[in-house]
N, C-alpha and C positions, 0 to 999 in steps of 0.2 A: 753433380754426378755422385751416385752412391759408390763408395769404395768397394772393390771386388771382394774384399774379405769381410764385408758387413754382414753377409749371410753365410755362416759357417756351413761347411759340407756336412751332410748327414753322417751319423755314426755308422760304422760297419754293423750289419745286422746278422746275428747268428741264429739260424734255425736249428734247434737242437732240443734234446731232452736230458735233464741232469742225471738220469740213472744210466744212460748209455756210456759205455767205456770209451768209444771213439769221440763222443761229445766231450767227455771229461778230459780227454787228451788235448783238445783245443782249448777248453776252459783253463787248464793248467797254464798253457802258453799265454793266454790273455791275462791271467792273474799274476803271472811272474812279472810281467811288464806293466801292470796296472793300466792296461789298454782300455780306454772307454769303448763300450759297444752296446748295442741294443740286443736284448735276448728275446727271441721269438719262440715261446714254448710250444713244442709239438704235442699238443694234448687234445685238441678239439678237431672236429671234422673240417672246420674252416681253415685251421692252421695246416692241416695235412693237404687240403686242396691247394693251398697257396704253395706249399712245398712242391707238389706235383707240377704246378704251372712253371715253376722255376727249373725243375729237374725231373723229367718223367720217370726216372728210375726210383724216385721217392726214397732215396737213401740220404741219411744225414750223419754228421753235421753238414750244413751248407752255409756258406758265407756270402752275403750280398754287400759289396763295397762299391758304392757309386753305380756305374753301369757294368761292373764285373760280378759274375756269379762264379764262385770258387767251390769246387767239390773236393772231397777226400781230405781227411784230417791232416795228413802230412803236408799236402799242398796248401791248405789253409794256413798252417803255421809258417810255411815258406812265404806265402803272400803277406802275412802280418809282418814278418821280419823285413821284407822289402818296402812295404808301404806304410807301416806303422811301427817303426823300430823303437825299441826301448833299451834300458840299460843292460838287460840280460840278453846276450847274444846266443840264441838257441841253436843256431847253425854257424859254426866258426867261419871266419873269413878265409882262413887258410884252406886251400882246396884239399890237402891231404887229411887234415883234421875233419873237415866237413864230410869227406868220403867215409871215414870211420863212423861218424855220427849217423849218416844216412844208412849205412850198412846195419848198424845196431837197431835203428828204427825199423828196418825191414825184418830183422830177427824177431823183435817183439810183436810186430804185426802178424807175421806169418807162422811163427813157431810157438808163440804163447797165446795170442788172442784167437787165432783161427781154430786150433784144437779145443780151446776152452769154450768157444761159442758153439762148436759142433756138439759138445756134450750137453750144453744148455738147450740148444734148439731141438735136439733129439727128444728131450723130456717134454717139449711142447707138442710133439706129434701125438696122434692117437696111438694107444698102446700097440695095436696090431700093425702100425706102420713104422715102428721104431727100428733102429739100426744098431743092434748090439755090437756087431763086428766093427762098424765105423767108430763107435764110442770107445771100444777097446783100443783101436789104433790111435785115437786122439789122446787117450790117457797115456799110452806108451810114448807118444810124441812129447807130451808135457814132461814126462820123466827124463827123456833125453835132453830136452831144453833146460830143465832145472840143472841137470848134471853139467851141461856145457856152461851155463851161466855161473854155476858155482866156481868153476875154474877161472872163468873170465873175470869175476869180481874180486878175486884174491888181490888184496892190497889196494883196491879202488874204492873211492867214496861214491862216485856216480858212474854210469855206464861207460862213458868215454874218458873217465879219469877224474880230475879234480873239479870240473865245471859241469853244472847242470845244463843239459841240452835237450834238443828235440827228442833224443832217444829216451830220456828220463820222463818226458811228457807222456810218452806212450807206455813206458814200463810201469808207471804208477797205477793207472787203472787196470792194465792187463794183468799184472801180478796180483793186484788186489782181488779181482774176481777169479783169477786162476786158483788162488789159495782157497777160496770158497768152494770151488768146483772140484779140484783135485789137490788136496792139501800139500803144501811144500813141506816135506818131511825133515826130520832131524838130521838126515844125511846132507842137508844143504844149508848149513848155518850162515854162509855168506849171502845166500839168496834171501834167507829169512831176515837177516840184518838189513840188507838193502831195502827190502819191502818196508821195514819199520822206518828207515830213514825217509823213504818216500811218503809214508803216512804222516810223518812229522813235518814235512815241508809245508809251509803255510798255504801255498797255492793249491796243493792237492788236498790238504786238510779241509780247505774251504769247499772244494768240489765234493768231497765225501759227505760233508755236513749238509750241503744243499740237496743231496740225493737221498738222505735218510728217510724222508716221508714215503719213498717209493720202494723201500726194501721188501715189503710184503709181496711184491711182484716177482721176486727172484724164484725161478721155477724149482730149484733144488732145495729151497729152504735157506733162510739166512742164519748163519752162525751167530751165536751170542758174543760177538767181539767186534773189534774194529769200529 
């Protein structure tokens, strides 16, 4: 009889693109824990058809792990912690600490990434279909978010304190692209310093380097830095 473990389970398969901020959020989590996985690059018609078969919304990242299909970056990271845990506990076991991490994760998703993407996607529209009022509102939201985060980060190394968590996995790419889109001004030194710490984190530095070949696709033009 062949032992049950003679045939190892297939690796989790991530359908993603390296230039996507939400994909980078998951990649940071994977790299933090050196989690083995298969990367399915979403760059060809075939890869996009495969994605649509798995998830008709055609949104990514998407993780396939055995018979489970997991959508949404935060849920993917939660899944990885449950089924592929590593030394870095990205969501604390303590429920109160975990609640703070999840709250901050929602802050970075909703109040940094969402307005940043509004500005970028508006530039992709035909000029006569653009939404200057909506873009103005998005820029104002980013300013309010920077100001809130400036106060929040006073005396902190990472978003939830001294430990790198799920919240930082999202903050890294979202602040990275937000500063390209609506620069983080000198009035926010704590936010700027936090962004630099994120850039220096090996897991995110790797994600940034893997995305370099695609920088020419950034609709607003890529700044000569980072």
